[in-house]
LOFI-638531 format. One record per residue (C-alpha): residue number from 1; residue in three letters; chain; x, y, z. Coordinates in Angstrom, 2 decimals, padded with zeros to 5 digits. Example, Ala and Ser with C-alpha at 12.3 -4.5 7.8 and 13.67 -1.06 7.14 Angstrom:
residues 2
r resi 1 resn ALA chain A X 012.30 Y -004.50 Z 007.80
r resi 2 resn SER chain A X 013.67 Y -001.06 Z 007.14
end
This chain:
residues 370
r resi 1 resn MET chain A X -034.27 Y -087.19 Z 180.70
r resi 2 resn THR chain A X -036.47 Y -089.65 Z 178.81
r resi 3 resn LEU chain A X -038.16 Y -092.81 Z 179.95
r resi 4 resn PRO chain A X -038.39 Y -095.63 Z 177.39
r resi 5 resn LEU chain A X -041.65 Y -097.49 Z 178.02
r resi 6 resn PRO chain A X -041.48 Y -100.85 Z 176.28
r resi 7 resn LEU chain A X -044.65 Y -102.93 Z 176.11
r resi 8 resn GLY chain A X -045.37 Y -104.49 Z 179.50
r resi 9 resn SER chain A X -042.90 Y -102.35 Z 181.47
r resi 10 resn SER chain A X -044.77 Y -099.04 Z 181.70
r resi 11 resn PRO chain A X -044.66 Y -097.38 Z 185.15
r resi 12 resn LEU chain A X -048.29 Y -096.46 Z 184.50
r resi 13 resn PHE chain A X -049.41 Y -100.10 Z 184.09
r resi 14 resn SER chain A X -048.37 Y -103.42 Z 185.65
r resi 15 resn HIS chain A X -046.56 Y -106.30 Z 183.94
r resi 16 resn HIS chain A X -049.87 Y -108.18 Z 183.97
r resi 17 resn THR chain A X -051.73 Y -105.58 Z 181.93
r resi 18 resn PRO chain A X -053.70 Y -107.31 Z 179.12
r resi 19 resn PRO chain A X -053.14 Y -106.37 Z 175.47
r resi 20 resn PRO chain A X -054.77 Y -103.09 Z 174.39
r resi 21 resn SER chain A X -058.34 Y -103.08 Z 173.06
r resi 22 resn PRO chain A X -060.00 Y -100.13 Z 171.26
r resi 23 resn CYS chain A X -061.79 Y -099.07 Z 174.45
r resi 24 resn SER chain A X -058.85 Y -099.49 Z 176.84
r resi 25 resn PRO chain A X -057.02 Y -096.34 Z 178.01
r resi 26 resn TYR chain A X -053.62 Y -097.26 Z 176.53
r resi 27 resn TRP chain A X -053.18 Y -093.77 Z 175.12
r resi 28 resn ALA chain A X -052.74 Y -090.51 Z 176.96
r resi 29 resn SER chain A X -052.81 Y -086.79 Z 176.30
r resi 30 resn VAL chain A X -049.46 Y -085.71 Z 177.75
r resi 31 resn THR chain A X -050.50 Y -082.03 Z 177.62
r resi 32 resn LEU chain A X -053.88 Y -082.46 Z 179.35
r resi 33 resn GLY chain A X -052.81 Y -085.24 Z 181.70
r resi 34 resn VAL chain A X -055.63 Y -087.68 Z 180.85
r resi 35 resn PHE chain A X -055.81 Y -091.28 Z 179.63
r resi 36 resn VAL chain A X -057.96 Y -091.88 Z 176.56
r resi 37 resn CYS chain A X -059.15 Y -094.85 Z 174.51
r resi 38 resn GLN chain A X -057.93 Y -095.51 Z 171.00
r resi 39 resn ALA chain A X -060.99 Y -093.95 Z 169.32
r resi 40 resn CYS chain A X -060.70 Y -090.77 Z 171.37
r resi 41 resn SER chain A X -056.93 Y -090.62 Z 170.84
r resi 42 resn LEU chain A X -057.59 Y -090.16 Z 167.14
r resi 43 resn LEU chain A X -059.95 Y -087.27 Z 167.88
r resi 44 resn HIS chain A X -057.47 Y -085.69 Z 170.29
r resi 45 resn ARG chain A X -054.95 Y -085.67 Z 167.44
r resi 46 resn GLY chain A X -057.35 Y -083.33 Z 165.65
r resi 47 resn ILE chain A X -056.63 Y -080.59 Z 168.23
r resi 48 resn PRO chain A X -052.80 Y -080.73 Z 168.37
r resi 49 resn HIS chain A X -052.61 Y -077.17 Z 169.73
r resi 50 resn ILE chain A X -054.49 Y -078.42 Z 172.81
r resi 51 resn SER chain A X -053.71 Y -082.12 Z 173.11
r resi 52 resn ARG chain A X -050.62 Y -084.16 Z 172.27
r resi 53 resn VAL chain A X -051.23 Y -087.89 Z 172.36
r resi 54 resn LYS chain A X -048.80 Y -090.70 Z 173.12
r resi 55 resn SER chain A X -049.07 Y -094.46 Z 173.44
r resi 56 resn VAL chain A X -048.61 Y -095.51 Z 177.06
r resi 57 resn GLN chain A X -046.60 Y -098.59 Z 176.22
r resi 58 resn GLN chain A X -045.05 Y -098.09 Z 172.79
r resi 59 resn GLU chain A X -043.47 Y -094.64 Z 172.92
r resi 60 resn THR chain A X -040.69 Y -092.92 Z 174.85
r resi 61 resn TRP chain A X -041.88 Y -090.54 Z 177.56
r resi 62 resn GLU chain A X -040.25 Y -087.54 Z 179.16
r resi 63 resn ALA chain A X -040.06 Y -087.64 Z 182.95
r resi 64 resn SER chain A X -042.08 Y -084.41 Z 183.04
r resi 65 resn GLU chain A X -044.88 Y -086.10 Z 181.07
r resi 66 resn VAL chain A X -045.07 Y -088.98 Z 183.53
r resi 67 resn GLU chain A X -045.13 Y -086.48 Z 186.39
r resi 68 resn LEU chain A X -048.00 Y -084.54 Z 184.75
r resi 69 resn MET chain A X -050.05 Y -087.73 Z 184.33
r resi 70 resn ALA chain A X -049.50 Y -088.57 Z 187.98
r resi 71 resn ALA chain A X -050.37 Y -085.03 Z 189.08
r resi 72 resn VAL chain A X -053.53 Y -084.59 Z 186.99
r resi 73 resn GLY chain A X -055.31 Y -087.79 Z 185.90
r resi 74 resn ASN chain A X -058.82 Y -088.29 Z 184.60
r resi 75 resn GLU chain A X -060.73 Y -087.50 Z 187.79
r resi 76 resn ALA chain A X -059.01 Y -084.15 Z 188.37
r resi 77 resn ALA chain A X -059.38 Y -083.24 Z 184.68
r resi 78 resn LYS chain A X -063.08 Y -084.09 Z 184.80
r resi 79 resn ALA chain A X -063.55 Y -081.87 Z 187.85
r resi 80 resn LYS chain A X -061.92 Y -078.99 Z 185.96
r resi 81 resn TYR chain A X -063.27 Y -079.37 Z 182.43
r resi 82 resn GLU chain A X -066.77 Y -080.58 Z 183.32
r resi 83 resn GLN chain A X -067.61 Y -078.17 Z 186.14
r resi 84 resn LYS chain A X -070.86 Y -076.93 Z 184.60
r resi 85 resn VAL chain A X -072.11 Y -079.47 Z 182.06
r resi 86 resn PRO chain A X -075.86 Y -078.83 Z 181.67
r resi 87 resn ALA chain A X -078.01 Y -081.82 Z 182.58
r resi 88 resn PHE chain A X -079.49 Y -081.88 Z 179.08
r resi 89 resn TYR chain A X -076.15 Y -081.83 Z 177.23
r resi 90 resn TYR chain A X -075.57 Y -085.13 Z 175.46
r resi 91 resn ARG chain A X -072.55 Y -087.05 Z 176.75
r resi 92 resn PRO chain A X -071.51 Y -089.34 Z 173.89
r resi 93 resn LYS chain A X -070.68 Y -093.02 Z 174.28
r resi 94 resn HIS chain A X -067.88 Y -094.75 Z 172.41
r resi 95 resn THR chain A X -070.50 Y -096.24 Z 170.07
r resi 96 resn ASP chain A X -071.83 Y -092.83 Z 169.01
r resi 97 resn CYS chain A X -070.97 Y -091.21 Z 165.69
r resi 98 resn LYS chain A X -067.66 Y -089.40 Z 165.28
r resi 99 resn LEU chain A X -069.37 Y -086.00 Z 165.16
r resi 100 resn LEU chain A X -070.77 Y -086.23 Z 168.69
r resi 101 resn ARG chain A X -067.53 Y -087.58 Z 170.16
r resi 102 resn GLU chain A X -065.36 Y -084.99 Z 168.43
r resi 103 resn GLN chain A X -067.54 Y -082.03 Z 169.43
r resi 104 resn TRP chain A X -067.68 Y -083.26 Z 173.04
r resi 105 resn ILE chain A X -063.88 Y -083.28 Z 173.16
r resi 106 resn ARG chain A X -063.64 Y -079.84 Z 171.55
r resi 107 resn ALA chain A X -066.33 Y -078.43 Z 173.88
r resi 108 resn ARG chain A X -064.42 Y -079.69 Z 176.92
r resi 109 resn TYR chain A X -060.81 Y -078.92 Z 176.07
r resi 110 resn GLU chain A X -060.75 Y -076.42 Z 173.18
r resi 111 resn ARG chain A X -063.75 Y -074.16 Z 173.84
r resi 112 resn ASN chain A X -064.01 Y -074.67 Z 177.64
r resi 113 resn GLU chain A X -067.79 Y -074.60 Z 177.37
r resi 114 resn PHE chain A X -068.32 Y -076.36 Z 180.68
r resi 115 resn GLU chain A X -066.19 Y -073.91 Z 182.67
r resi 116 resn PHE chain A X -067.97 Y -070.76 Z 181.49
r resi 117 resn ILE chain A X -071.78 Y -070.79 Z 181.31
r resi 118 resn GLU chain A X -071.92 Y -067.88 Z 178.85
r resi 119 resn LYS chain A X -070.29 Y -070.13 Z 176.23
r resi 120 resn GLN chain A X -073.35 Y -072.40 Z 176.38
r resi 121 resn GLU chain A X -075.80 Y -069.84 Z 175.02
r resi 122 resn PRO chain A X -075.99 Y -071.36 Z 171.49
r resi 123 resn TYR chain A X -077.94 Y -074.30 Z 172.95
r resi 124 resn SER chain A X -079.18 Y -073.12 Z 176.34
r resi 125 resn ALA chain A X -080.86 Y -069.79 Z 175.53
r resi 126 resn GLY chain A X -084.31 Y -071.29 Z 174.84
r resi 127 resn TYR chain A X -084.42 Y -069.81 Z 171.34
r resi 128 resn ARG chain A X -082.44 Y -070.71 Z 168.27
r resi 129 resn GLU chain A X -082.75 Y -069.51 Z 164.70
r resi 130 resn GLY chain A X -080.71 Y -070.47 Z 161.64
r resi 131 resn PHE chain A X -080.52 Y -072.26 Z 158.32
r resi 132 resn LEU chain A X -080.15 Y -075.99 Z 157.81
r resi 133 resn TRP chain A X -080.03 Y -078.06 Z 154.64
r resi 134 resn LYS chain A X -083.28 Y -080.07 Z 154.57
r resi 135 resn ARG chain A X -084.09 Y -083.01 Z 152.32
r resi 136 resn GLY chain A X -087.10 Y -082.41 Z 150.12
r resi 137 resn ARG chain A X -089.98 Y -084.82 Z 150.69
r resi 138 resn ASP chain A X -090.64 Y -085.44 Z 147.00
r resi 139 resn ASN chain A X -087.44 Y -084.74 Z 145.05
r resi 140 resn GLY chain A X -084.85 Y -085.88 Z 147.60
r resi 141 resn GLN chain A X -082.75 Y -082.71 Z 147.12
r resi 142 resn PHE chain A X -081.31 Y -080.89 Z 150.11
r resi 143 resn LEU chain A X -082.32 Y -077.21 Z 150.15
r resi 144 resn SER chain A X -081.52 Y -074.43 Z 152.63
r resi 145 resn ARG chain A X -084.42 Y -073.84 Z 154.99
r resi 146 resn LYS chain A X -084.89 Y -071.44 Z 157.89
r resi 147 resn PHE chain A X -085.51 Y -073.14 Z 161.26
r resi 148 resn ILE chain A X -086.71 Y -071.58 Z 164.51
r resi 149 resn LEU chain A X -086.72 Y -073.41 Z 167.84
r resi 150 resn SER chain A X -088.70 Y -071.64 Z 170.57
r resi 151 resn GLU chain A X -089.15 Y -072.99 Z 174.08
r resi 152 resn ARG chain A X -091.75 Y -070.30 Z 174.76
r resi 153 resn GLU chain A X -093.87 Y -071.45 Z 171.81
r resi 154 resn GLY chain A X -093.08 Y -075.10 Z 172.51
r resi 155 resn ALA chain A X -092.20 Y -075.77 Z 168.90
r resi 156 resn LEU chain A X -089.58 Y -076.22 Z 166.21
r resi 157 resn LYS chain A X -090.66 Y -074.64 Z 162.92
r resi 158 resn TYR chain A X -089.19 Y -074.45 Z 159.45
r resi 159 resn PHE chain A X -090.00 Y -072.18 Z 156.52
r resi 160 resn ASN chain A X -089.81 Y -073.01 Z 152.82
r resi 161 resn LYS chain A X -088.95 Y -069.43 Z 151.89
r resi 162 resn GLN chain A X -086.69 Y -067.00 Z 153.72
r resi 163 resn ASP chain A X -089.33 Y -064.26 Z 153.88
r resi 164 resn ALA chain A X -092.30 Y -066.58 Z 154.49
r resi 165 resn ARG chain A X -094.55 Y -065.55 Z 157.35
r resi 166 resn ASP chain A X -096.15 Y -068.93 Z 157.90
r resi 167 resn PRO chain A X -094.07 Y -072.02 Z 158.64
r resi 168 resn LYS chain A X -094.20 Y -075.08 Z 156.39
r resi 169 resn ALA chain A X -094.32 Y -077.32 Z 159.47
r resi 170 resn VAL chain A X -094.72 Y -076.84 Z 163.22
r resi 171 resn MET chain A X -093.19 Y -079.65 Z 165.31
r resi 172 resn LYS chain A X -094.28 Y -079.69 Z 168.95
r resi 173 resn ILE chain A X -091.42 Y -080.04 Z 171.43
r resi 174 resn GLU chain A X -093.66 Y -082.47 Z 173.31
r resi 175 resn THR chain A X -093.21 Y -085.19 Z 170.63
r resi 176 resn LEU chain A X -089.85 Y -084.13 Z 169.16
r resi 177 resn ASN chain A X -086.93 Y -086.51 Z 168.81
r resi 178 resn ALA chain A X -083.55 Y -086.12 Z 167.12
r resi 179 resn THR chain A X -080.91 Y -088.72 Z 166.33
r resi 180 resn PHE chain A X -077.74 Y -088.51 Z 164.24
r resi 181 resn GLN chain A X -077.88 Y -090.75 Z 161.17
r resi 182 resn PRO chain A X -074.76 Y -090.00 Z 159.10
r resi 183 resn ALA chain A X -074.70 Y -093.29 Z 157.16
r resi 184 resn LYS chain A X -078.42 Y -093.29 Z 156.42
r resi 185 resn ILE chain A X -078.53 Y -089.64 Z 155.33
r resi 186 resn GLY chain A X -075.21 Y -089.81 Z 153.49
r resi 187 resn ASN chain A X -073.68 Y -086.85 Z 155.33
r resi 188 resn PRO chain A X -071.33 Y -086.99 Z 158.35
r resi 189 resn TYR chain A X -073.43 Y -084.32 Z 160.05
r resi 190 resn GLY chain A X -076.84 Y -085.74 Z 159.12
r resi 191 resn LEU chain A X -079.60 Y -085.45 Z 161.75
r resi 192 resn GLN chain A X -083.00 Y -087.16 Z 161.61
r resi 193 resn ILE chain A X -085.77 Y -085.25 Z 163.38
r resi 194 resn THR chain A X -089.04 Y -087.05 Z 164.11
r resi 195 resn TYR chain A X -092.30 Y -085.75 Z 165.53
r resi 196 resn LEU chain A X -095.91 Y -086.83 Z 165.78
r resi 197 resn ARG chain A X -098.72 Y -085.33 Z 163.75
r resi 198 resn ASP chain A X -102.18 Y -086.79 Z 164.26
r resi 199 resn ASN chain A X -100.38 Y -089.49 Z 166.30
r resi 200 resn SER chain A X -098.45 Y -090.63 Z 163.20
r resi 201 resn THR chain A X -094.69 Y -090.30 Z 162.90
r resi 202 resn ARG chain A X -093.15 Y -087.75 Z 160.52
r resi 203 resn ASN chain A X -089.44 Y -087.56 Z 159.57
r resi 204 resn ILE chain A X -087.30 Y -084.73 Z 158.32
r resi 205 resn PHE chain A X -083.60 Y -085.06 Z 157.46
r resi 206 resn VAL chain A X -081.22 Y -082.14 Z 157.88
r resi 207 resn TYR chain A X -077.53 Y -081.27 Z 158.07
r resi 208 resn HIS chain A X -075.22 Y -078.27 Z 158.34
r resi 209 resn SER chain A X -071.75 Y -077.92 Z 156.89
r resi 210 resn ASP chain A X -070.42 Y -076.76 Z 160.28
r resi 211 resn SER chain A X -070.08 Y -079.60 Z 162.78
r resi 212 resn LYS chain A X -070.41 Y -077.39 Z 165.88
r resi 213 resn GLU chain A X -073.54 Y -075.76 Z 164.47
r resi 214 resn MET chain A X -075.15 Y -079.17 Z 163.99
r resi 215 resn VAL chain A X -074.35 Y -080.40 Z 167.50
r resi 216 resn ASP chain A X -075.55 Y -077.07 Z 168.93
r resi 217 resn TRP chain A X -078.93 Y -077.62 Z 167.23
r resi 218 resn PHE chain A X -079.07 Y -081.15 Z 168.65
r resi 219 resn ASN chain A X -078.38 Y -079.96 Z 172.20
r resi 220 resn ALA chain A X -080.77 Y -077.02 Z 171.80
r resi 221 resn ILE chain A X -083.53 Y -079.53 Z 171.01
r resi 222 resn ARG chain A X -082.52 Y -081.54 Z 174.08
r resi 223 resn ALA chain A X -082.57 Y -078.37 Z 176.20
r resi 224 resn ALA chain A X -086.07 Y -077.48 Z 174.97
r resi 225 resn ARG chain A X -087.26 Y -081.03 Z 175.68
r resi 226 resn PHE chain A X -085.68 Y -080.92 Z 179.14
r resi 227 resn HIS chain A X -087.43 Y -077.73 Z 180.14
r resi 228 resn TYR chain A X -090.74 Y -078.98 Z 178.72
r resi 229 resn LEU chain A X -090.47 Y -082.17 Z 180.77
r resi 230 resn GLN chain A X -089.51 Y -080.27 Z 183.92
r resi 231 resn VAL chain A X -092.85 Y -078.43 Z 183.65
r resi 232 resn ALA chain A X -094.81 Y -081.55 Z 182.65
r resi 233 resn PHE chain A X -093.32 Y -083.66 Z 185.47
r resi 234 resn PRO chain A X -092.46 Y -081.20 Z 188.28
r resi 235 resn GLY chain A X -091.57 Y -083.93 Z 190.76
r resi 236 resn ALA chain A X -089.17 Y -085.80 Z 188.49
r resi 237 resn SER chain A X -085.40 Y -085.68 Z 189.04
r resi 238 resn ASP chain A X -082.86 Y -084.80 Z 186.34
r resi 239 resn GLU chain A X -081.80 Y -088.48 Z 186.30
r resi 240 resn GLU chain A X -085.36 Y -089.48 Z 185.43
r resi 241 resn LEU chain A X -085.82 Y -086.83 Z 182.73
r resi 242 resn VAL chain A X -082.51 Y -086.96 Z 180.87
r resi 243 resn PRO chain A X -083.11 Y -090.42 Z 179.27
r resi 244 resn LYS chain A X -086.37 Y -089.07 Z 177.82
r resi 245 resn LEU chain A X -084.82 Y -086.10 Z 175.99
r resi 246 resn THR chain A X -083.80 Y -087.87 Z 172.79
r resi 247 resn ARG chain A X -083.52 Y -091.54 Z 171.90
r resi 248 resn SER chain A X -081.77 Y -093.66 Z 169.32
r resi 249 resn PHE chain A X -083.82 Y -096.20 Z 167.44
r resi 250 resn MET chain A X -083.68 Y -099.70 Z 168.87
r resi 251 resn LYS chain A X -083.09 Y -101.19 Z 165.44
r resi 252 resn GLU chain A X -083.40 Y -100.33 Z 161.75
r resi 253 resn GLY chain A X -083.04 Y -102.34 Z 158.58
r resi 254 resn PHE chain A X -084.77 Y -104.07 Z 155.68
r resi 255 resn MET chain A X -087.29 Y -106.86 Z 156.15
r resi 256 resn GLU chain A X -090.06 Y -108.22 Z 153.95
r resi 257 resn LYS chain A X -093.72 Y -108.05 Z 155.00
r resi 258 resn THR chain A X -097.07 Y -109.28 Z 153.82
r resi 259 resn GLY chain A X -100.53 Y -107.84 Z 154.30
r resi 260 resn PRO chain A X -103.17 Y -108.57 Z 156.97
r resi 261 resn LYS chain A X -104.74 Y -111.46 Z 155.03
r resi 262 resn HIS chain A X -101.35 Y -113.18 Z 154.57
r resi 263 resn THR chain A X -102.26 Y -113.95 Z 150.98
r resi 264 resn GLU chain A X -100.53 Y -110.98 Z 149.41
r resi 265 resn GLY chain A X -096.96 Y -111.10 Z 148.14
r resi 266 resn PHE chain A X -094.10 Y -110.16 Z 150.44
r resi 267 resn LYS chain A X -092.64 Y -106.70 Z 149.82
r resi 268 resn LYS chain A X -089.25 Y -105.38 Z 150.89
r resi 269 resn ARG chain A X -089.55 Y -102.44 Z 153.29
r resi 270 resn TRP chain A X -087.27 Y -100.40 Z 155.55
r resi 271 resn PHE chain A X -088.25 Y -100.88 Z 159.21
r resi 272 resn THR chain A X -087.55 Y -098.63 Z 162.18
r resi 273 resn MET chain A X -088.12 Y -099.80 Z 165.76
r resi 274 resn ASP chain A X -088.69 Y -096.63 Z 167.82
r resi 275 resn ASP chain A X -089.55 Y -097.75 Z 171.34
r resi 276 resn ARG chain A X -092.95 Y -099.48 Z 170.94
r resi 277 resn ARG chain A X -093.60 Y -098.17 Z 167.43
r resi 278 resn LEU chain A X -092.50 Y -100.43 Z 164.57
r resi 279 resn MET chain A X -092.68 Y -098.34 Z 161.40
r resi 280 resn TYR chain A X -092.10 Y -099.39 Z 157.81
r resi 281 resn PHE chain A X -091.12 Y -097.28 Z 154.83
r resi 282 resn LYS chain A X -090.59 Y -097.90 Z 151.14
r resi 283 resn ASP chain A X -087.30 Y -095.99 Z 151.37
r resi 284 resn PRO chain A X -085.13 Y -095.29 Z 154.46
r resi 285 resn LEU chain A X -085.43 Y -091.51 Z 153.86
r resi 286 resn ASP chain A X -089.19 Y -091.35 Z 153.42
r resi 287 resn ALA chain A X -090.94 Y -088.56 Z 155.29
r resi 288 resn TYR chain A X -093.94 Y -090.68 Z 156.20
r resi 289 resn ALA chain A X -094.25 Y -094.31 Z 157.27
r resi 290 resn ARG chain A X -096.36 Y -096.61 Z 155.08
r resi 291 resn GLY chain A X -097.61 Y -098.16 Z 158.28
r resi 292 resn GLU chain A X -096.97 Y -098.48 Z 162.01
r resi 293 resn VAL chain A X -097.38 Y -101.42 Z 164.36
r resi 294 resn PHE chain A X -097.69 Y -101.05 Z 168.13
r resi 295 resn ILE chain A X -095.65 Y -103.60 Z 170.10
r resi 296 resn GLY chain A X -097.08 Y -104.07 Z 173.58
r resi 297 resn SER chain A X -095.96 Y -106.30 Z 176.45
r resi 298 resn LYS chain A X -096.25 Y -110.02 Z 177.15
r resi 299 resn GLU chain A X -098.70 Y -109.27 Z 179.96
r resi 300 resn ASN chain A X -101.01 Y -107.92 Z 177.27
r resi 301 resn SER chain A X -100.71 Y -110.97 Z 174.98
r resi 302 resn TYR chain A X -097.92 Y -109.77 Z 172.68
r resi 303 resn THR chain A X -095.38 Y -112.41 Z 171.65
r resi 304 resn VAL chain A X -092.66 Y -112.79 Z 169.01
r resi 305 resn LEU chain A X -091.93 Y -116.16 Z 167.38
r resi 306 resn PRO chain A X -089.20 Y -117.29 Z 164.98
r resi 307 resn GLY chain A X -090.53 Y -118.56 Z 161.65
r resi 308 resn LEU chain A X -093.81 Y -118.16 Z 159.77
r resi 309 resn PRO chain A X -097.05 Y -120.16 Z 159.91
r resi 310 resn PRO chain A X -096.98 Y -123.26 Z 157.61
r resi 311 resn SER chain A X -099.82 Y -121.82 Z 155.53
r resi 312 resn THR chain A X -097.84 Y -118.73 Z 154.54
r resi 313 resn GLN chain A X -098.01 Y -118.08 Z 150.79
r resi 314 resn GLY chain A X -095.76 Y -116.22 Z 148.37
r resi 315 resn GLN chain A X -092.01 Y -115.92 Z 147.83
r resi 316 resn HIS chain A X -090.09 Y -114.41 Z 150.69
r resi 317 resn TRP chain A X -086.73 Y -114.39 Z 152.44
r resi 318 resn ASN chain A X -085.97 Y -117.55 Z 154.38
r resi 319 resn HIS chain A X -085.81 Y -116.29 Z 157.97
r resi 320 resn GLY chain A X -089.29 Y -115.48 Z 159.19
r resi 321 resn ILE chain A X -090.63 Y -113.67 Z 162.24
r resi 322 resn THR chain A X -094.21 Y -113.74 Z 163.53
r resi 323 resn ILE chain A X -095.43 Y -111.06 Z 165.93
r resi 324 resn VAL chain A X -098.63 Y -112.05 Z 167.69
r resi 325 resn THR chain A X -100.83 Y -109.21 Z 169.00
r resi 326 resn PRO chain A X -104.28 Y -109.39 Z 170.63
r resi 327 resn ASP chain A X -105.86 Y -108.58 Z 167.27
r resi 328 resn ARG chain A X -103.77 Y -110.26 Z 164.56
r resi 329 resn LYS chain A X -100.45 Y -111.75 Z 163.50
r resi 330 resn PHE chain A X -097.82 Y -109.75 Z 161.63
r resi 331 resn LEU chain A X -095.51 Y -111.71 Z 159.36
r resi 332 resn PHE chain A X -092.00 Y -110.56 Z 158.45
r resi 333 resn ALA chain A X -089.01 Y -112.20 Z 156.75
r resi 334 resn CYS chain A X -085.30 Y -111.41 Z 157.09
r resi 335 resn GLU chain A X -082.55 Y -112.03 Z 154.54
r resi 336 resn THR chain A X -080.11 Y -113.62 Z 157.01
r resi 337 resn GLU chain A X -080.36 Y -115.61 Z 160.21
r resi 338 resn ALA chain A X -078.24 Y -112.97 Z 161.99
r resi 339 resn GLU chain A X -080.76 Y -110.25 Z 161.10
r resi 340 resn GLN chain A X -083.62 Y -112.47 Z 162.21
r resi 341 resn LYS chain A X -081.96 Y -112.99 Z 165.61
r resi 342 resn ASP chain A X -081.24 Y -109.26 Z 166.01
r resi 343 resn TRP chain A X -084.84 Y -108.30 Z 165.21
r resi 344 resn ILE chain A X -086.27 Y -110.95 Z 167.54
r resi 345 resn ALA chain A X -083.98 Y -109.72 Z 170.34
r resi 346 resn ALA chain A X -085.17 Y -106.13 Z 169.77
r resi 347 resn PHE chain A X -088.82 Y -107.17 Z 169.80
r resi 348 resn GLN chain A X -088.27 Y -109.31 Z 172.88
r resi 349 resn ARG chain A X -086.74 Y -106.40 Z 174.84
r resi 350 resn VAL chain A X -089.88 Y -104.35 Z 174.23
r resi 351 resn ILE chain A X -092.33 Y -107.19 Z 174.87
r resi 352 resn ASN chain A X -090.59 Y -108.09 Z 178.15
r resi 353 resn ARG chain A X -091.01 Y -104.55 Z 179.45
r resi 354 resn PRO chain A X -094.32 Y -103.74 Z 181.19
r resi 355 resn MET chain A X -096.38 Y -101.03 Z 179.55
r resi 356 resn ARG chain A X -096.49 Y -097.59 Z 181.14
r resi 357 resn PRO chain A X -099.94 Y -096.03 Z 181.75
r resi 358 resn GLN chain A X -099.57 Y -093.55 Z 178.87
r resi 359 resn GLU chain A X -098.72 Y -096.38 Z 176.47
r resi 360 resn TYR chain A X -102.19 Y -097.85 Z 176.88
r resi 361 resn ALA chain A X -103.59 Y -094.70 Z 175.29
r resi 362 resn VAL chain A X -101.19 Y -095.13 Z 172.35
r resi 363 resn GLU chain A X -102.23 Y -098.77 Z 171.99
r resi 364 resn ALA chain A X -105.89 Y -097.78 Z 171.99
r resi 365 resn HIS chain A X -105.26 Y -095.27 Z 169.21
r resi 366 resn PHE chain A X -103.58 Y -097.95 Z 167.07
r resi 367 resn LYS chain A X -106.54 Y -100.30 Z 167.55
r resi 368 resn HIS chain A X -108.99 Y -097.65 Z 166.37
r resi 369 resn LYS chain A X -106.82 Y -096.37 Z 163.53
r resi 370 resn PRO chain A X -108.68 Y -096.45 Z 160.22
end
């Protein structure tokens, strides 16, 4: 027996259901018994041996499929497939890159990683060793490099040669961050790793040809960060620590800037807003920032203003931004009004947030930076 489900007459939705949107659960896996959004339905189609997807309102359903949906549902499926998700494991949002969303679905339904703890060893063991393709700082070529992540040593290291005894760089877990940047790096599995050296930000760009391998590295970094923070903040709950494991940048993009005297020409630079650090680079894939600006809070006399002072000299894009700090004004220019508004909104979010005690130490370092 089959049940035709014309639009608006589905037994799973009422006649008053609004038209589908990309994030609405108008698709379902009729083998797993869960509703999914449009974006996830496309990823479920990538594991047809596990999940068979149908439109809730535009396809014909078997009575047995409707019965399975009624018997299982998303809450019961979550209880089964997410029994033992580690606190540090990244749960992707619908806005995250395809890689994270796809590997989350495969980890849940194909590999059953959250039902059997032993399947989590690639990222939960506290030690990980392997090869990643790393972008060269000077030539821009990606070359295979050996990486070692050690919770015990509190560091991620990489080696320029396979048999090298000394690492080319040692990145302390304390300051480590990782964020997927497929468009920026030009690879669907591209990961940007940042760390602090001498309180200045350093970037490395890596990828692996195997999507699971890349996500395992990402979650291994999160696991190492989680355990470091548990020791550093013994009274903190998991809910307090998890947001601190890794972070996406608040905003990135090109702006123009001028120097401290405001008499120099404006130069186009790539800017990255990483929490309270505004960094600028000549190229988006530079290893080192040309400069960094600390953005404090309004209580500490930081403000952001649209436009530039009337006395501003030199050719520049039309949509200016002035950031006022206790020591000086920083002048930037955006190509479009939309970009100007987005940047101002990002700056405003940071300025409106009171500074944490440890951020005062960072601010003091910036003020005394040579």
